N, C-alpha and C positions, 0 to 999 in steps of 0.2 A: 472533431479535431483528431481524436485518438480512436483507432479502430477497435471493433469488438474482437475478442479472442475466442477460440474454441478449444475445448478440452474433449476428452473421450466421451463424456456424457453431459456436457454443459456448454453454454455460451455465456461469456462474462465480459464485463467491463468494470473490473474491480481495482480502482486506483486509490492508492493511499499516499498522503503527504507525510514524510517523516522528517523529524529534526533531531539530530544528535548533538550534544554539547560535550566539550572536553571536560575532564575532571577539574573541579574548582574553577571552571570557566576560564582557564588559562589560554592566552593567545599563543597557539602552538604552530598553526599551519602556515607554510610558505606556499608559493605558487607551485613549486615542484611537488610538494606533498599533496597539494590539492589534485594534481593530475594523476598521481599514483593512486589516490583514493578513488577517483573516477574509474580507473581500470579495475581496481579491486572490487568496487561495488558492482560494476557491469558484469564481471566474471562470476561473482557470487550470486547475483540475481539469476543469471543464466543457468547456473548449476542447480538452483532451487525452482526452476520452471517459472521464473518471473522475468520481468524486463525493467531495467532502469530507463525511465522515460525522460526525466529531467534531473539535473544535478547542479548544485552551486555550493559555494562555501565562503565563509568569512574566516577570520583568524582564530575563532574559538568555537565554531559550530558548522555543521553541514546541513543542507536541505536536499531531500530526494523526493522524487515522485516515482513510485514503483507500481507497475501493473502486477498484481498479486493473484496467483491462481487460487480459486476458492478452497482447494484441498489443503492449503497451507495456512497455519496460524501466523498472524502478523508478528506475534511475540517470538516465534521461532525464527522468522526471517530477520528480525531486529538482532537477535542473539548472534546469528551467523554473520551478519554484516558488521556488527561492532567487534565481534571476536576476531574475525579474519583481518579486518582493517587495522586493529590494534597490533596484532602480531606483525603484520607487514611493515607498518610505520615504525614500530620499535626496532625491527631488524634493520631497516634501511636508513633510518634517521636518528639513531640512538643518541649520537653526539649533540644534535640540535634539541632533542626532546628532554634529555635527562636533567637539565637545569630548570626546566619549566614544570615537569611532572615528577612525582615520586611515588614509590610503591608500585603495585602491580596494575593499577587501574589507569587506563588511557582515557576512557569515556566516563562521563557521569552515568550512574546506573539507571537514571530515568531517561525517558525519551518522549517526544510528542508524536502522536499519530492522528491524522485527520482524514476522514473519508472524503474523496473528491470526485468520485464517479457519479454519473447520472445527474438528475435534477436536484433542485433545492428540496429540503424536507417538506415544504408546503406543497410543491408540485407533486412529489411522490405520494403524500397523504391524500391529495385530491384525486390522483389517479386510482389509488386503492379504493377510496370511498365510492367512486363513480363506475366501478366495474359492474357488468351485468349480474343481476341477481337471478337465482333460479325461480321459475314461476311458482306461484302459490297453488295449493291444491284446487282452489276454486277456479283459477285460470285454466288449469289442466283439464278439469271437468268440463268447463265451458268450451274449450278447444275440441275436446273429444266429441262433445254433443254437436258442435257445429260441423265437424268433419263427418260425423255419422249421418247428419241430415243432408249433407251435400251429395251423398252417394246415391 
């Protein structure tokens, strides 16, 4: 469904599901704020060499699926997304927000991140276990012996 990405020295399909909750889980978001958040998240992801693939929100939290470049720590991405969105929402919607939130924090300091690229853990584990093994010394000697006899 989602395409592989290429970097300078890698090919990746590194998708994460993120959930951010407002401070004190207060119901803050309106439809207009949700659309502003989409724009902020899209722009911030692009600036960090990532891509916002899916986005949704409820009145007190947001869901994102982001294609993350392997060079980037997810915690750095989360910090940028939460920091910039908090700044923009407070600047544009302060009158709506000030009665629901107080202090400097807009988002809860915690977040949820779940890897969602590739197969299930069981499929990946089976793939790793079933890779070709290097031949044993005995097999190499036998192969050389057979090859030498065939000449």
